[in-house]
Every structure is written in structure tokens, then in C-alpha cells.
C-alpha positions as CSV (number, residue, x, y, z in Angstrom):
1,M,107.0,107.9,124.4
2,S,104.1,109.6,122.4
3,N,106.8,111.2,120.0
4,L,108.2,108.0,119.2
5,I,104.7,106.5,118.3
6,L,104.2,109.8,116.2
7,F,107.3,109.5,114.2
8,I,106.6,105.8,113.5
9,N,103.0,106.6,112.1
10,S,104.7,109.5,110.2
11,F,107.5,107.3,108.8
12,L,104.9,104.4,108.1
13,S,102.6,106.9,106.3
14,Y,105.4,108.2,103.9
15,L,106.6,104.8,103.3
16,L,103.1,104.0,102.3
17,V,103.0,106.9,100.0
18,M,106.3,105.7,98.6
19,A,105.1,102.3,97.8
20,V,102.3,103.9,95.8
21,I,104.3,106.2,94.0
22,V,106.7,103.3,93.0
23,V,103.6,101.2,92.2
24,L,102.1,103.4,89.7
25,A,105.6,104.0,88.1
26,G,106.1,100.2,87.4
27,I,102.9,100.4,85.7
28,G,103.4,103.7,83.6
29,I,106.7,102.1,82.4
30,F,105.1,98.5,81.8
31,M,102.6,100.2,79.7
32,G,105.2,102.2,77.9
33,I,107.3,99.4,77.1
34,K,104.0,97.5,75.7
35,M,102.7,100.4,73.9
36,R,106.3,100.7,72.1
37,K,106.5,97.4,70.9
38,R,103.2,97.3,69.6
39,S,103.9,100.4,67.9
40,N,107.0,98.9,66.6
41,Q,105.3,95.8,65.2
42,K,102.6,97.9,63.6
43,S,105.4,100.3,61.6
44,E,107.2,97.0,60.6
45,A,104.1,95.5,59.2
46,E,103.3,98.7,57.3
47,A,106.8,98.5,56.0
48,E,106.2,95.1,54.8
49,A,103.2,96.2,53.0
50,Q,105.0,98.9,51.1
51,R,107.6,96.5,49.8
């Protein structure tokens, strides 16, 4: 019985680590998209100013 409890404890621990990794990756993707859109808007504004 103790082996089952140890296995479940280990499994939940890895599940928590995976959840943290997924959340951090999601935040990174969101920030990357946001920064790219801001950069594109800045480049378009500069291109319009040069015309």
C-alpha cells in the first residue's frame, strides 16, 4: 500500500512541475506575440512617416 502512495505522490509531483512548465510556456508565447505585434506597428508607423 505504501508503494502505491509513493507512486501517486511522485506522479502528482511531476504533474505539478508539468503544469508550471505549461503555464510559463503560455506566458512566454503570449508575451512574444504581444511584443511582435508592437514591433510590427512601430515599423509600419516609421514606414508611413518616411513616405
